[in-house]
All heavy atoms as TSV, in Angstrom:
chain	resi	resn	atom	element	x	y	z
A	1	MET	N	N	58.245	-18.377	85.409
A	1	MET	CA	C	59.418	-18.206	86.297
A	1	MET	C	C	60.675	-18.555	85.671
A	1	MET	O	O	60.814	-19.538	85.016
A	1	MET	CB	C	59.103	-19.075	87.551
A	1	MET	CG	C	60.217	-19.081	88.538
A	1	MET	SD	S	59.811	-20.238	89.895
A	1	MET	CE	C	60.101	-19.097	91.216
A	2	PRO	N	N	61.582	-17.637	85.608
A	2	PRO	CA	C	62.835	-17.870	84.952
A	2	PRO	C	C	63.669	-18.942	85.696
A	2	PRO	O	O	63.690	-19.000	86.924
A	2	PRO	CB	C	63.555	-16.467	84.975
A	2	PRO	CG	C	62.964	-15.771	86.166
A	2	PRO	CD	C	61.554	-16.289	86.268
A	3	GLU	N	N	64.358	-19.725	84.844
A	3	GLU	CA	C	65.166	-20.742	85.335
A	3	GLU	C	C	66.623	-20.262	85.701
A	3	GLU	O	O	67.085	-19.340	84.920
A	3	GLU	CB	C	65.307	-21.966	84.435
A	3	GLU	CG	C	63.984	-22.692	84.251
A	3	GLU	CD	C	64.118	-23.864	83.406
A	3	GLU	OE1	O	65.259	-24.476	83.351
A	3	GLU	OE2	O	63.156	-24.322	82.774
A	4	ILE	N	N	67.190	-20.742	86.669
A	4	ILE	CA	C	68.577	-20.374	86.990
A	4	ILE	C	C	69.519	-21.278	86.244
A	4	ILE	O	O	69.412	-22.557	86.228
A	4	ILE	CB	C	68.897	-20.444	88.456
A	4	ILE	CG1	C	67.909	-19.468	89.306
A	4	ILE	CG2	C	70.306	-20.144	88.814
A	4	ILE	CD1	C	67.989	-19.651	90.697
A	5	ASN	N	N	70.491	-20.643	85.469
A	5	ASN	CA	C	71.457	-21.402	84.736
A	5	ASN	C	C	72.504	-21.917	85.675
A	5	ASN	O	O	73.233	-21.048	86.229
A	5	ASN	CB	C	71.941	-20.484	83.649
A	5	ASN	CG	C	72.865	-21.272	82.704
A	5	ASN	OD1	O	73.193	-22.446	82.902
A	5	ASN	ND2	N	73.338	-20.574	81.664
A	6	PRO	N	N	72.620	-23.223	85.807
A	6	PRO	CA	C	73.672	-23.687	86.782
A	6	PRO	C	C	75.069	-23.315	86.347
A	6	PRO	O	O	75.986	-23.250	87.151
A	6	PRO	CB	C	73.478	-25.210	86.705
A	6	PRO	CG	C	72.202	-25.509	85.996
A	6	PRO	CD	C	71.917	-24.283	85.350
A	7	ALA	N	N	75.312	-23.094	85.072
A	7	ALA	CA	C	76.665	-22.738	84.543
A	7	ALA	C	C	77.025	-21.368	85.151
A	7	ALA	O	O	78.248	-21.071	85.299
A	7	ALA	CB	C	76.699	-22.682	83.134
A	8	LEU	N	N	76.004	-20.476	85.457
A	8	LEU	CA	C	76.381	-19.090	85.914
A	8	LEU	C	C	76.626	-19.097	87.415
A	8	LEU	O	O	77.152	-18.146	88.001
A	8	LEU	CB	C	75.220	-18.176	85.530
A	8	LEU	CG	C	75.019	-17.953	84.125
A	8	LEU	CD1	C	73.833	-17.057	83.906
A	8	LEU	CD2	C	76.285	-17.391	83.397
A	9	MET	N	N	76.143	-20.176	88.166
A	9	MET	CA	C	76.324	-20.236	89.550
A	9	MET	C	C	77.718	-20.724	89.883
A	9	MET	O	O	78.154	-21.704	89.332
A	9	MET	CB	C	75.236	-21.168	90.179
A	9	MET	CG	C	73.906	-20.675	90.028
A	9	MET	SD	S	72.655	-21.822	90.672
A	9	MET	CE	C	73.162	-21.989	92.299
A	10	ARG	N	N	78.420	-19.981	90.736
A	10	ARG	CA	C	79.787	-20.423	91.064
A	10	ARG	C	C	79.822	-20.914	92.447
A	10	ARG	O	O	79.271	-20.279	93.348
A	10	ARG	CB	C	80.655	-19.200	90.903
A	10	ARG	CG	C	80.793	-18.790	89.497
A	10	ARG	CD	C	81.638	-17.592	89.308
A	10	ARG	NE	N	82.840	-17.689	90.183
A	10	ARG	CZ	C	83.682	-16.653	90.334
A	10	ARG	NH1	N	83.569	-15.630	89.694
A	10	ARG	NH2	N	84.686	-16.828	91.167
A	11	ARG	N	N	80.360	-22.108	92.671
A	11	ARG	CA	C	80.527	-22.705	93.930
A	11	ARG	C	C	81.983	-22.842	94.263
A	11	ARG	O	O	82.834	-23.089	93.434
A	11	ARG	CB	C	79.934	-24.084	93.971
A	11	ARG	CG	C	78.379	-24.025	94.160
A	11	ARG	CD	C	77.827	-25.330	94.406
A	11	ARG	NE	N	77.552	-25.921	93.088
A	11	ARG	CZ	C	77.245	-27.176	92.848
A	11	ARG	NH1	N	77.434	-28.102	93.748
A	11	ARG	NH2	N	77.020	-27.588	91.662
A	12	CYS	N	N	82.335	-22.737	95.611
A	12	CYS	CA	C	83.656	-22.954	96.106
A	12	CYS	C	C	84.038	-24.415	95.742
A	12	CYS	O	O	83.298	-25.278	96.141
A	12	CYS	CB	C	83.742	-22.627	97.555
A	12	CYS	SG	S	85.298	-22.985	98.305
A	13	PRO	N	N	85.205	-24.563	95.181
A	13	PRO	CA	C	85.606	-25.943	94.836
A	13	PRO	C	C	86.030	-26.744	96.030
A	13	PRO	O	O	86.064	-27.927	96.041
A	13	PRO	CB	C	86.724	-25.744	93.827
A	13	PRO	CG	C	87.232	-24.400	94.060
A	13	PRO	CD	C	86.096	-23.592	94.550
A	14	ASP	N	N	86.456	-26.016	97.094
A	14	ASP	CA	C	86.868	-26.754	98.341
A	14	ASP	C	C	85.738	-27.285	99.129
A	14	ASP	O	O	85.811	-28.382	99.673
A	14	ASP	CB	C	87.713	-25.808	99.195
A	14	ASP	CG	C	89.168	-25.568	98.546
A	14	ASP	OD1	O	89.395	-26.192	97.518
A	14	ASP	OD2	O	89.735	-24.644	99.027
A	15	CYS	N	N	84.678	-26.482	99.280
A	15	CYS	CA	C	83.506	-26.891	100.193
A	15	CYS	C	C	82.270	-27.368	99.369
A	15	CYS	O	O	81.320	-27.797	99.877
A	15	CYS	CB	C	83.181	-25.899	101.181
A	15	CYS	SG	S	82.489	-24.367	100.424
A	16	ASP	N	N	82.371	-27.169	98.037
A	16	ASP	CA	C	81.203	-27.438	97.152
A	16	ASP	C	C	79.908	-26.804	97.477
A	16	ASP	O	O	78.818	-27.300	97.336
A	16	ASP	CB	C	81.057	-29.001	97.069
A	16	ASP	CG	C	80.267	-29.474	95.834
A	16	ASP	OD1	O	80.357	-28.725	94.801
A	16	ASP	OD2	O	79.581	-30.517	95.956
A	17	GLY	N	N	80.031	-25.572	98.018
A	17	GLY	CA	C	78.862	-24.783	98.228
A	17	GLY	C	C	78.327	-24.949	99.650
A	17	GLY	O	O	77.298	-24.407	99.997
A	18	PHE	N	N	78.899	-25.751	100.526
A	18	PHE	CA	C	78.542	-25.937	101.957
A	18	PHE	C	C	79.612	-25.420	102.845
A	18	PHE	O	O	80.432	-26.134	103.400
A	18	PHE	CB	C	78.415	-27.523	102.224
A	18	PHE	CG	C	77.201	-28.082	101.441
A	18	PHE	CD1	C	77.364	-28.678	100.197
A	18	PHE	CD2	C	75.892	-27.939	101.963
A	18	PHE	CE1	C	76.365	-29.186	99.536
A	18	PHE	CE2	C	74.838	-28.501	101.242
A	18	PHE	CZ	C	75.053	-29.122	100.003
A	19	PRO	N	N	79.646	-24.087	102.986
A	19	PRO	CA	C	80.761	-23.370	103.649
A	19	PRO	C	C	80.774	-23.577	105.182
A	19	PRO	O	O	81.913	-23.501	105.798
A	19	PRO	CB	C	80.556	-21.965	103.258
A	19	PRO	CG	C	79.159	-21.725	103.081
A	19	PRO	CD	C	78.663	-23.093	102.507
A	20	VAL	N	N	79.655	-23.822	105.821
A	20	VAL	CA	C	79.703	-23.913	107.263
A	20	VAL	C	C	79.021	-25.236	107.616
A	20	VAL	O	O	77.961	-25.524	107.134
A	20	VAL	CB	C	78.912	-22.747	107.927
A	20	VAL	CG1	C	78.910	-22.917	109.463
A	20	VAL	CG2	C	79.442	-21.485	107.471
A	21	VAL	N	N	79.761	-26.037	108.519
A	21	VAL	CA	C	79.074	-27.253	108.932
A	21	VAL	C	C	79.164	-27.229	110.501
A	21	VAL	O	O	80.030	-26.643	111.079
A	21	VAL	CB	C	79.889	-28.537	108.408
A	21	VAL	CG1	C	79.720	-28.648	106.984
A	21	VAL	CG2	C	81.337	-28.489	108.791
A	22	ALA	N	N	78.171	-27.866	111.065
A	22	ALA	CA	C	78.128	-27.993	112.549
A	22	ALA	C	C	78.154	-29.507	112.860
A	22	ALA	O	O	77.333	-30.254	112.412
A	22	ALA	CB	C	76.801	-27.325	113.065
A	23	ILE	N	N	79.082	-29.800	113.722
A	23	ILE	CA	C	79.294	-31.212	114.034
A	23	ILE	C	C	78.941	-31.380	115.579
A	23	ILE	O	O	79.543	-30.707	116.427
A	23	ILE	CB	C	80.739	-31.685	113.822
A	23	ILE	CG1	C	81.102	-31.544	112.351
A	23	ILE	CG2	C	80.864	-33.089	114.268
A	23	ILE	CD1	C	82.568	-31.588	112.136
A	24	THR	N	N	77.948	-32.210	115.874
A	24	THR	CA	C	77.582	-32.426	117.245
A	24	THR	C	C	78.426	-33.551	117.779
A	24	THR	O	O	78.428	-34.655	117.311
A	24	THR	CB	C	76.035	-32.781	117.337
A	24	THR	OG1	O	75.377	-31.702	116.771
A	24	THR	CG2	C	75.643	-32.852	118.828
A	25	THR	N	N	79.116	-33.301	118.936
A	25	THR	CA	C	79.887	-34.349	119.575
A	25	THR	C	C	79.104	-35.108	120.599
A	25	THR	O	O	78.046	-34.714	120.932
A	25	THR	CB	C	81.132	-33.681	120.200
A	25	THR	OG1	O	80.725	-32.873	121.345
A	25	THR	CG2	C	81.996	-32.886	119.259
A	26	GLY	N	N	79.695	-36.108	121.111
A	26	GLY	CA	C	79.053	-37.016	122.103
A	26	GLY	C	C	79.064	-36.387	123.496
A	26	GLY	O	O	78.326	-36.842	124.410
A	27	THR	N	N	79.935	-35.410	123.770
A	27	THR	CA	C	80.017	-34.772	125.075
A	27	THR	C	C	78.915	-33.742	125.282
A	27	THR	O	O	78.296	-33.274	124.335
A	27	THR	CB	C	81.392	-34.121	125.222
A	27	THR	OG1	O	81.574	-33.087	124.264
A	27	THR	CG2	C	82.494	-35.077	125.127
A	28	ARG	N	N	78.636	-33.451	126.522
A	28	ARG	CA	C	77.516	-32.487	126.929
A	28	ARG	C	C	78.115	-31.378	127.808
A	28	ARG	O	O	79.041	-31.560	128.529
A	28	ARG	CB	C	76.377	-33.236	127.581
A	28	ARG	CG	C	75.747	-34.277	126.728
A	28	ARG	CD	C	74.530	-34.916	127.451
A	28	ARG	NE	N	73.868	-35.874	126.680
A	28	ARG	CZ	C	72.823	-35.578	125.928
A	28	ARG	NH1	N	72.252	-34.467	125.969
A	28	ARG	NH2	N	72.330	-36.564	125.227
A	29	HIS	N	N	77.431	-30.255	127.684
A	29	HIS	CA	C	77.653	-29.156	128.662
A	29	HIS	C	C	77.039	-29.565	129.974
A	29	HIS	O	O	76.297	-30.474	130.102
A	29	HIS	CB	C	77.041	-27.888	128.156
A	29	HIS	CG	C	77.791	-27.354	126.798
A	29	HIS	ND1	N	79.005	-26.787	126.904
A	29	HIS	CD2	C	77.294	-27.309	125.538
A	29	HIS	CE1	C	79.305	-26.373	125.638
A	29	HIS	NE2	N	78.282	-26.764	124.832
A	30	ARG	N	N	77.288	-28.682	131.003
A	30	ARG	CA	C	76.762	-28.924	132.268
A	30	ARG	C	C	75.199	-28.862	132.305
A	30	ARG	O	O	74.508	-29.485	133.137
A	30	ARG	CB	C	77.257	-27.903	133.327
A	30	ARG	CG	C	78.699	-28.172	133.667
A	30	ARG	CD	C	79.194	-27.303	134.723
A	30	ARG	NE	N	80.542	-27.557	135.026
A	30	ARG	CZ	C	81.175	-27.050	136.005
A	30	ARG	NH1	N	80.603	-26.171	136.837
A	30	ARG	NH2	N	82.500	-27.379	136.345
A	31	ASP	N	N	74.617	-28.001	131.404
A	31	ASP	CA	C	73.166	-27.848	131.346
A	31	ASP	C	C	72.513	-28.907	130.528
A	31	ASP	O	O	71.257	-29.078	130.425
A	31	ASP	CB	C	72.768	-26.528	130.809
A	31	ASP	CG	C	73.221	-26.299	129.323
A	31	ASP	OD1	O	73.972	-27.183	128.762
A	31	ASP	OD2	O	72.904	-25.245	128.748
A	32	GLY	N	N	73.376	-29.891	129.969
A	32	GLY	CA	C	72.681	-31.082	129.216
A	32	GLY	C	C	72.714	-30.929	127.851
A	32	GLY	O	O	72.457	-31.941	127.023
A	33	THR	N	N	72.992	-29.756	127.305
A	33	THR	CA	C	73.060	-29.614	125.826
A	33	THR	C	C	74.381	-30.123	125.225
A	33	THR	O	O	75.287	-30.264	125.976
A	33	THR	CB	C	72.975	-28.079	125.408
A	33	THR	OG1	O	74.018	-27.402	126.006
A	33	THR	CG2	C	71.645	-27.487	125.825
A	34	ARG	N	N	74.305	-30.639	124.091
A	34	ARG	CA	C	75.433	-31.252	123.436
A	34	ARG	C	C	76.443	-30.130	122.928
A	34	ARG	O	O	76.048	-29.089	122.586
A	34	ARG	CB	C	75.128	-32.149	122.260
A	34	ARG	CG	C	74.268	-33.297	122.719
A	34	ARG	CD	C	74.220	-34.284	121.622
A	34	ARG	NE	N	73.495	-35.518	122.020
A	34	ARG	CZ	C	74.040	-36.636	122.433
A	34	ARG	NH1	N	75.292	-36.732	122.455
A	34	ARG	NH2	N	73.223	-37.668	122.850
A	35	VAL	N	N	77.689	-30.477	122.888
A	35	VAL	CA	C	78.736	-29.665	122.375
A	35	VAL	C	C	78.764	-29.691	120.918
A	35	VAL	O	O	78.722	-30.755	120.270
A	35	VAL	CB	C	80.178	-30.086	122.942
A	35	VAL	CG1	C	81.293	-29.259	122.333
A	35	VAL	CG2	C	80.179	-30.012	124.364
A	36	THR	N	N	78.699	-28.516	120.292
A	36	THR	CA	C	78.667	-28.430	118.777
A	36	THR	C	C	79.940	-27.735	118.336
A	36	THR	O	O	80.254	-26.627	118.854
A	36	THR	CB	C	77.432	-27.671	118.385
A	36	THR	OG1	O	76.257	-28.306	118.768
A	36	THR	CG2	C	77.319	-27.626	116.840
A	37	VAL	N	N	80.665	-28.331	117.319
A	37	VAL	CA	C	81.766	-27.704	116.817
A	37	VAL	C	C	81.460	-27.119	115.430
A	37	VAL	O	O	80.859	-27.866	114.652
A	37	VAL	CB	C	82.953	-28.735	116.626
A	37	VAL	CG1	C	84.173	-28.178	116.000
A	37	VAL	CG2	C	83.233	-29.364	118.063
A	38	ARG	N	N	81.731	-25.916	115.144
A	38	ARG	CA	C	81.409	-25.257	113.875
A	38	ARG	C	C	82.726	-25.200	113.042
A	38	ARG	O	O	83.749	-24.805	113.549
A	38	ARG	CB	C	80.832	-23.927	113.981
A	38	ARG	CG	C	79.432	-23.937	114.572
A	38	ARG	CD	C	78.829	-22.615	114.764
A	38	ARG	NE	N	79.112	-21.684	113.559
A	38	ARG	CZ	C	78.099	-21.247	112.815
A	38	ARG	NH1	N	76.973	-21.571	113.085
A	38	ARG	NH2	N	78.407	-20.528	111.778
A	39	ALA	N	N	82.647	-25.555	111.852
A	39	ALA	CA	C	83.850	-25.526	110.875
A	39	ALA	C	C	83.459	-24.662	109.708
A	39	ALA	O	O	82.422	-24.867	109.031
A	39	ALA	CB	C	84.245	-26.855	110.448
A	40	ILE	N	N	84.283	-23.672	109.401
A	40	ILE	CA	C	84.028	-22.741	108.297
A	40	ILE	C	C	85.112	-22.978	107.164
A	40	ILE	O	O	86.308	-23.092	107.492
A	40	ILE	CB	C	83.975	-21.307	108.743
A	40	ILE	CG1	C	82.930	-21.040	109.754
A	40	ILE	CG2	C	83.895	-20.341	107.566
A	40	ILE	CD1	C	82.917	-19.710	110.384
A	41	CYS	N	N	84.649	-22.993	105.934
A	41	CYS	CA	C	85.690	-23.228	104.876
A	41	CYS	C	C	86.595	-22.135	104.806
A	41	CYS	O	O	86.221	-20.936	104.762
A	41	CYS	CB	C	84.870	-23.264	103.511
A	41	CYS	SG	S	85.913	-23.477	102.100
A	42	ARG	N	N	87.921	-22.423	104.834
A	42	ARG	CA	C	88.973	-21.418	104.824
A	42	ARG	C	C	89.144	-20.787	103.377
A	42	ARG	O	O	89.572	-19.663	103.282
A	42	ARG	CB	C	90.262	-21.998	105.197
A	42	ARG	CG	C	90.330	-22.348	106.727
A	42	ARG	CD	C	91.628	-22.912	107.016
A	42	ARG	NE	N	91.696	-23.261	108.430
A	42	ARG	CZ	C	92.726	-23.832	109.003
A	42	ARG	NH1	N	93.847	-24.006	108.320
A	42	ARG	NH2	N	92.713	-24.118	110.227
A	43	ALA	N	N	88.775	-21.511	102.335
A	43	ALA	CA	C	89.029	-21.080	100.955
A	43	ALA	C	C	88.057	-19.938	100.693
A	43	ALA	O	O	88.465	-18.917	100.062
A	43	ALA	CB	C	88.921	-22.161	100.021
A	44	CYS	N	N	86.792	-20.093	101.037
A	44	CYS	CA	C	85.781	-19.059	100.677
A	44	CYS	C	C	85.413	-18.212	101.883
A	44	CYS	O	O	84.586	-17.299	101.755
A	44	CYS	CB	C	84.558	-19.722	100.039
A	44	CYS	SG	S	83.662	-20.720	101.191
A	45	ARG	N	N	85.990	-18.520	103.015
A	45	ARG	CA	C	85.617	-17.781	104.243
A	45	ARG	C	C	84.181	-17.744	104.673
A	45	ARG	O	O	83.615	-16.847	105.101
A	45	ARG	CB	C	86.210	-16.381	104.199
A	45	ARG	CG	C	87.689	-16.340	104.162
A	45	ARG	CD	C	88.167	-14.934	104.257
A	45	ARG	NE	N	89.640	-14.936	104.124
A	45	ARG	CZ	C	90.315	-13.876	103.918
A	45	ARG	NH1	N	89.778	-12.731	103.872
A	45	ARG	NH2	N	91.636	-14.020	103.836
A	46	GLY	N	N	83.504	-18.936	104.383
A	46	GLY	CA	C	82.084	-19.115	104.751
A	46	GLY	C	C	81.059	-18.533	103.784
A	46	GLY	O	O	79.899	-18.416	104.185
A	47	THR	N	N	81.450	-18.058	102.612
A	47	THR	CA	C	80.426	-17.526	101.698
A	47	THR	C	C	79.903	-18.546	100.785
A	47	THR	O	O	78.774	-18.378	100.267
A	47	THR	CB	C	81.059	-16.400	100.849
A	47	THR	OG1	O	82.128	-16.957	100.069
A	47	THR	CG2	C	81.632	-15.255	101.762
A	48	GLY	N	N	80.627	-19.617	100.428
A	48	GLY	CA	C	80.111	-20.601	99.464
A	48	GLY	C	C	80.509	-20.373	98.086
A	48	GLY	O	O	80.283	-21.215	97.230
A	49	THR	N	N	81.014	-19.211	97.769
A	49	THR	CA	C	81.402	-18.855	96.446
A	49	THR	C	C	82.934	-18.505	96.483
A	49	THR	O	O	83.394	-18.004	97.488
A	49	THR	CB	C	80.666	-17.661	95.910
A	49	THR	OG1	O	80.899	-16.492	96.741
A	49	THR	CG2	C	79.196	-17.881	95.756
A	50	PRO	N	N	83.594	-18.871	95.390
A	50	PRO	CA	C	85.069	-18.640	95.427
A	50	PRO	C	C	85.366	-17.151	95.421
A	50	PRO	O	O	84.623	-16.302	94.878
A	50	PRO	CB	C	85.524	-19.233	94.070
A	50	PRO	CG	C	84.287	-19.439	93.305
A	50	PRO	CD	C	83.176	-19.472	94.133
A	51	ARG	N	N	86.481	-16.890	96.119
A	51	ARG	CA	C	86.888	-15.458	96.208
A	51	ARG	C	C	87.495	-15.076	94.918
A	51	ARG	O	O	88.069	-15.798	94.144
A	51	ARG	CB	C	87.971	-15.291	97.294
A	51	ARG	CG	C	87.390	-15.575	98.686
A	51	ARG	CD	C	88.453	-15.209	99.722
A	51	ARG	NE	N	89.827	-15.753	99.424
A	51	ARG	CZ	C	90.814	-15.640	100.183
A	51	ARG	NH1	N	90.622	-15.112	101.375
A	51	ARG	NH2	N	92.004	-16.156	99.873
A	52	GLU	N	N	87.330	-13.748	94.535
A	52	GLU	CA	C	87.844	-13.195	93.281
A	52	GLU	C	C	89.356	-13.004	93.504
A	52	GLU	O	O	89.810	-12.571	94.530
A	52	GLU	CB	C	87.172	-11.844	93.004
A	52	GLU	CG	C	85.683	-11.925	92.750
A	52	GLU	CD	C	85.381	-12.660	91.427
A	52	GLU	OE1	O	86.179	-12.591	90.465
A	52	GLU	OE2	O	84.343	-13.349	91.410
A	53	ARG	N	N	90.122	-13.364	92.513
A	53	ARG	CA	C	91.535	-13.214	92.507
A	53	ARG	C	C	91.823	-12.008	91.718
A	53	ARG	O	O	91.463	-11.894	90.554
A	53	ARG	CB	C	92.150	-14.380	91.992
A	53	ARG	CG	C	92.037	-15.623	92.979
A	53	ARG	CD	C	92.870	-16.783	92.401
A	53	ARG	NE	N	92.681	-17.840	93.324
A	53	ARG	CZ	C	93.277	-18.965	93.210
A	53	ARG	NH1	N	94.133	-19.122	92.287
A	53	ARG	NH2	N	93.161	-19.994	94.086
A	54	HIS	N	N	92.600	-11.099	92.302
A	54	HIS	CA	C	92.956	-9.919	91.611
A	54	HIS	C	C	94.441	-10.049	91.155
A	54	HIS	O	O	95.296	-10.335	91.998
A	54	HIS	CB	C	92.745	-8.652	92.523
A	54	HIS	CG	C	91.395	-8.442	92.898
A	54	HIS	ND1	N	90.461	-7.923	92.035
A	54	HIS	CD2	C	90.761	-8.688	94.084
A	54	HIS	CE1	C	89.269	-7.892	92.629
A	54	HIS	NE2	N	89.428	-8.322	93.875
A	55	GLU	N	N	94.673	-9.844	89.930
A	55	GLU	CA	C	96.058	-9.979	89.455
A	55	GLU	C	C	96.794	-8.563	89.655
A	55	GLU	O	O	96.202	-7.545	89.464
A	55	GLU	CB	C	96.067	-10.309	88.028
A	55	GLU	CG	C	95.553	-11.732	87.766
A	55	GLU	CD	C	95.755	-12.063	86.265
A	55	GLU	OE1	O	96.460	-11.416	85.526
A	55	GLU	OE2	O	95.033	-13.013	85.835
A	56	VAL	N	N	98.016	-8.692	90.139
A	56	VAL	CA	C	98.729	-7.503	90.347
A	56	VAL	C	C	99.703	-7.365	89.167
A	56	VAL	O	O	100.510	-8.222	88.851
A	56	VAL	CB	C	99.520	-7.587	91.647
A	56	VAL	CG1	C	100.347	-6.365	91.851
A	56	VAL	CG2	C	98.657	-7.760	92.843
A	57	SER	N	N	99.645	-6.219	88.541
A	57	SER	CA	C	100.558	-5.947	87.370
A	57	SER	C	C	101.567	-5.017	87.767
A	57	SER	O	O	101.359	-3.999	88.456
A	57	SER	CB	C	99.737	-5.437	86.105
A	57	SER	OG	O	99.129	-4.235	86.519
A	58	SER	N	N	102.786	-5.351	87.390
A	58	SER	CA	C	103.923	-4.446	87.829
A	58	SER	C	C	104.229	-3.624	86.558
A	58	SER	O	O	104.290	-4.012	85.423
A	58	SER	CB	C	105.166	-5.268	88.224
A	58	SER	OG	O	105.523	-6.144	87.161
A	59	ARG	N	N	104.375	-2.321	86.827
A	59	ARG	CA	C	104.686	-1.408	85.732
A	59	ARG	C	C	106.045	-0.804	86.002
A	59	ARG	O	O	106.378	-0.326	87.139
A	59	ARG	CB	C	103.620	-0.243	85.613
A	59	ARG	CG	C	102.316	-0.744	85.276
A	59	ARG	CD	C	101.296	0.358	85.192
A	59	ARG	NE	N	100.009	-0.166	84.766
A	59	ARG	CZ	C	98.931	0.507	84.604
A	59	ARG	NH1	N	99.018	1.819	84.708
A	59	ARG	NH2	N	97.872	0.008	84.274
A	60	GLY	N	N	106.936	-0.780	85.033
A	60	GLY	CA	C	108.288	-0.446	85.284
A	60	GLY	C	C	108.714	0.772	84.640
A	60	GLY	O	O	108.398	1.780	84.164
């Protein structure tokens, strides 16, 4: 089985590869289930990998 080289894996530096988190609050809905707040990393938009940056070159 081939090993994955960690140097080739890219993780978002803002969320460290954990792009979506769910936080359960102490309040409850009317049906008794707890309120859950979801937060998505704004830097990678929930993918866990950094977005590619495209450089814009100006030609005159």
